[in-house]
C-alpha positions in Angstrom: 0.0 0.0 0.0 1.5 3.3 -1.1 5.2 3.5 -0.4 4.9 1.3 2.8 5.3 -2.4 2.9 1.9 -2.8 4.5 -0.5 -5.3 3.1 -3.8 -4.0 1.8 -6.4 -4.1 4.6 -10.0 -3.2 3.8 -10.4 -1.7 7.3 -7.5 0.7 6.9 -6.9 1.3 3.2 -10.2 1.9 1.5 -9.5 5.6 1.3 -6.2 4.9 -0.5 -8.0 2.5 -2.8 -10.7 5.1 -3.6 -8.0 7.7 -4.4 -6.3 5.2 -6.7 -9.5 4.4 -8.5 -10.2 8.1 -9.1 -6.6 8.6 -10.3 -6.8 5.7 -12.7 -10.2 6.8 -14.0 -12.8 4.7 -15.7 -12.3 1.7 -13.4 -15.2 -0.7 -14.0 -14.5 -3.4 -11.5 -12.5 -4.0 -8.3 -11.9 -7.6 -7.3 -10.7 -8.6 -3.9 -9.6 -12.2 -3.9 -10.1 -13.7 -1.3 -11.6 -11.1 0.9 -10.5 -12.9 4.1 -6.9 -12.3 3.2 -7.4 -8.6 3.2 -9.4 -8.3 6.5 -6.3 -7.9 8.7 -4.8 -10.4 11.1 -7.0 -9.3 14.0 -10.3 -9.4 12.2 -12.6 -12.3 13.1 -14.3 -13.0 9.8 -16.8 -15.3 11.7 -18.4 -12.3 13.4 -21.3 -10.4 11.8 -20.2 -7.2 13.5 -16.8 -7.4 11.7 -18.1 -8.5 8.3 -21.2 -6.4 7.8 -19.3 -3.0 8.2 -16.8 -4.1 5.6 -19.5 -5.0 3.2 -21.1 -1.6 3.9 -17.8 0.2 3.3 -17.3 -1.6 0.0 -20.8 -0.7 -1.1 -20.1 3.0 -0.3 -16.8 2.7 -2.3 -18.7 1.3 -5.3 -21.3 4.1 -5.1 -18.6 6.9 -4.8 -16.4 5.6 -7.6 -18.9 4.0 -9.9 -16.9 0.8 -10.0 -18.4 -2.5 -9.2 -16.9 -4.4 -6.3 -16.6 -8.2 -6.4 -15.3 -10.0 -3.4 -14.4 -13.7 -3.5 -14.5 -16.1 -0.7 -14.0 -19.9 -0.4 -16.3 -22.7 0.6 -15.7 -25.0 3.5 -15.5 -28.7 3.0 -18.8 -29.7 4.6 -20.7 -30.6 1.4 -23.7 -31.8 3.4 -24.4 -28.2 4.5 -26.3 -25.7 2.3 -24.0 -23.6 0.2 -24.8 -20.5 2.1 -23.6 -22.3 5.2 -20.4 -23.5 3.5 -19.1 -20.0 2.7 -16.3 -19.4 5.1 -16.8 -17.0 7.9 -19.9 -15.1 9.1 -23.3 -15.5 7.5 -23.0 -11.7 6.7 -20.8 -12.7 3.7 -24.1 -14.1 2.2 -26.6 -11.7 3.7 -25.0 -8.3 3.2 -24.0 -8.2 -0.5 -26.6 -7.4 -3.2 -25.9 -10.7 -5.0 -24.0 -13.8 -4.1 -23.0 -16.2 -6.9 -21.2 -19.5 -6.9 -19.3 -21.2 -9.7 -19.1 -25.0 -9.5 -18.7 -28.1 -11.6 -21.8 -30.3 -12.1 -21.9 -33.8 -13.4 -24.6 -33.2 -16.0 -24.2 -29.5 -16.8 -20.5 -29.0 -16.6 -19.4 -25.7 -15.1 -22.3 -23.6 -13.8 -22.6 -20.1 -12.4 -25.6 -19.5 -10.3 -27.3 -17.3 -7.7 -27.1 -18.2 -4.1 -28.6 -15.1 -2.6 -29.8 -11.8 -4.1 -32.0 -8.9 -3.3 -32.0 -7.4 -6.8 -33.3 -10.4 -8.8 -35.5 -13.5 -8.6 -32.9 -15.9 -7.2 -33.5 -18.3 -10.0 -31.1 -19.0 -12.9 -28.1 -21.2 -13.4 -25.8 -20.6 -16.3 -23.6 -23.3 -17.8 -20.3 -22.1 -19.2 -17.0 -23.5 -20.5 -13.5 -22.2 -20.0 -11.6 -21.4 -23.1 -8.1 -20.4 -23.4 -6.5 -17.7 -25.5 -2.8 -17.0 -25.7 -1.9 -13.6 -24.3 1.3 -11.7 -24.7 3.0 -13.3 -21.8 0.7 -16.1 -20.6 -2.3 -18.2 -21.4 -5.5 -16.5 -20.4 -8.9 -18.2 -19.7 -12.3 -16.8 -20.4 -15.8 -18.0 -19.5 -18.0 -18.6 -22.5 -21.6 -19.1 -21.5 -23.4 -21.9 -23.4 -26.5 -21.5 -25.4 -28.7 -23.3 -22.9 -29.6 -21.9 -19.5 -31.3 -23.5 -16.5 -33.6 -20.5 -15.8 -36.0 -22.2 -13.4 -33.4 -24.0 -11.4 -32.1 -22.7 -8.1 -28.4 -23.2 -7.5 -29.1 -25.0 -4.2 -30.9 -27.7 -6.2 -27.8 -28.4 -8.2 -25.6 -28.4 -5.2 -27.9 -30.8 -3.4 -27.6 -33.3 -6.3 -25.9 -36.3 -4.7 -24.4 -37.3 -8.0 -21.9 -34.5 -7.8 -18.3 -35.4 -7.6 -17.0 -35.1 -4.1 -20.5 -35.6 -2.5 -20.3 -38.1 0.4 -17.8 -39.2 2.9 -14.0 -38.9 2.3 -13.6 -42.7 1.7 -16.2 -42.7 -1.0 -14.7 -39.6 -2.6 -11.2 -41.2 -2.5 -12.5 -44.4 -4.1 -14.2 -42.4 -6.8 -11.1 -40.5 -7.6 -8.9 -43.6 -7.7 -11.5 -45.4 -9.9 
């Protein structure tokens, strides 16, 4: 951050990020990946009182700069829990943002992007996609290309609850499936 060796921290450095966005101009999207890395070492990301203010500050940042803000988080390994309960940390990571999406692999539909929670849309809709690669100047780059068919009346939780998914079940079954 700046000329210091400090790691970016959403609690302390949003003002500097906002200034940088204004200086760059025409910033369309800010991605923080994963958000838990940039919360600071003393932040308990399991506490609603810690997470919700960060989500609010990021919302204000988006409003003041005109840039979208995307935060990424990871899922825990308890694949018997609902996907909302599998998102690491506080439930506020699911409740506070305008939309929460998940990308996953599905046995029948391949890669799918779908809505987990939203307060700006219906909550329905899963969108299959494929990853394609294109050679860049220095590295291979991957792009999501959405397929022609959608699953508009399916909720993402329905796909996640599908017991035919790879990795669904106990660890021994998963290991046997992988070895097979």
